[in-house]
C-alpha positions in Angstrom: -11.3 -10.5 -43.6 -13.3 -13.2 -41.7 -14.2 -12.9 -38.0 -15.1 -15.6 -35.6 -18.3 -15.4 -33.6 -18.1 -15.8 -29.8 -19.4 -19.4 -30.1 -16.7 -20.2 -32.6 -14.0 -18.8 -30.3 -15.2 -20.9 -27.4 -15.2 -24.0 -29.7 -11.6 -23.2 -30.8 -10.6 -22.8 -27.1 -12.2 -26.2 -26.3 -10.2 -27.8 -29.1 -7.0 -26.2 -27.9 -7.7 -27.3 -24.3 -8.4 -30.9 -25.4 -5.0 -30.9 -27.2 -3.4 -29.6 -24.0 -5.1 -32.3 -21.9 -3.9 -35.1 -24.2 -0.2 -34.0 -24.2 2.1 -36.6 -22.6 3.7 -35.8 -19.3 7.3 -35.3 -20.7 6.0 -33.0 -23.6 3.9 -30.9 -21.1 6.8 -30.6 -18.7 9.3 -29.6 -21.3 6.9 -27.1 -22.9 6.2 -25.7 -19.4 9.9 -25.4 -18.6 10.5 -23.5 -21.8 7.6 -21.1 -21.0 9.3 -20.5 -17.6 12.6 -19.7 -19.3 10.9 -17.4 -21.9 9.1 -15.4 -19.2 12.2 -15.1 -17.1 14.1 -13.9 -20.2 11.4 -11.3 -20.8 11.5 -10.2 -17.2 15.3 -9.9 -17.2 15.2 -8.0 -20.5 12.6 -5.7 -19.1 14.8 -4.9 -16.1 18.0 -4.5 -18.1 16.5 -2.2 -20.7 14.2 -0.3 -18.4 16.6 0.3 -15.6 20.0 -0.3 -17.2 20.4 3.2 -18.7 20.1 5.7 -15.9 21.8 8.4 -17.8 19.0 8.3 -20.5 16.1 8.1 -18.1 17.4 10.4 -15.3 15.4 13.4 -16.6 12.4 11.4 -17.8 11.2 8.6 -15.5 8.4 7.9 -17.9 10.9 6.7 -20.5 12.3 4.2 -18.0 8.8 2.7 -17.5 8.1 2.7 -21.3 11.3 0.9 -22.1 10.7 -1.6 -19.4 7.1 -2.2 -20.4 8.1 -2.7 -24.1 10.5 -5.4 -23.3 8.5 -7.8 -21.1 6.0 -8.8 -23.8 8.9 -10.4 -25.8 8.8 -13.3 -23.3 5.1 -13.7 -23.9 5.6 -13.6 -27.7 8.2 -16.4 -27.4 5.7 -18.5 -25.4 3.1 -18.1 -28.1 5.4 -18.6 -31.1 7.1 -21.7 -29.6 3.8 -23.2 -28.3 5.1 -23.4 -24.8 2.8 -24.1 -21.8 2.2 -21.1 -19.6 0.3 -21.6 -16.3 -1.8 -18.5 -16.7 -2.8 -19.3 -20.2 -3.8 -22.9 -19.2 -6.0 -21.5 -16.4 -8.1 -19.6 -19.0 -8.2 -22.1 -21.9 -9.1 -25.3 -19.9 -12.2 -23.9 -18.3 -14.7 -23.8 -21.3 -14.3 -27.5 -22.0 -14.7 -28.3 -18.4 -17.9 -26.3 -18.2 -19.3 -28.2 -21.1 -18.2 -31.5 -19.5 -15.8 -32.5 -22.3 -13.3 -33.6 -19.5 -13.3 -33.8 -15.8 -11.5 -31.8 -13.1 -8.7 -34.3 -12.6 -7.1 -33.8 -16.0 -7.2 -30.1 -15.4 -5.6 -30.3 -12.0 -2.9 -32.6 -13.4 -2.2 -30.2 -16.2 -2.1 -27.2 -13.9 0.3 -29.0 -11.5 2.7 -30.1 -14.2 2.7 -26.7 -15.9 3.1 -24.7 -12.7 6.0 -26.8 -11.6 7.5 -26.7 -15.1 7.2 -23.0 -15.3 9.0 -22.7 -11.9 11.8 -25.1 -12.9 12.3 -23.2 -16.1 12.6 -19.9 -14.4 14.9 -21.2 -11.8 17.0 -22.9 -14.5 17.3 -19.6 -16.3 18.5 -17.6 -13.3 20.7 -20.3 -11.8 24.4 -19.2 -12.1 
């Protein structure tokens, strides 16, 4: 099994960030909306499973929290597997390339704005009746 050094991990993050910066506006917006939908699905599933069976969890409130906590990461897994754009992930991955001056602050702010709005639109789309 091979392992990456910290320097290699930062280089991989920089390459991923550059790909995110170069995505077109429509592609970024759709990927961000999908991430908002996936996170909303994970949150809803967490609530339904964690708090939807009061007869099971009445005597053991820890079970309620365990079930709820086990369900939310499914939304994050969907984000990763689908390659969606999540605002919190973009906050972390875009900084190393900026610090090494591979790109300026304006592409980062543009990406963050599109992704934040897209995440919000996707979450609202998911919960809209």
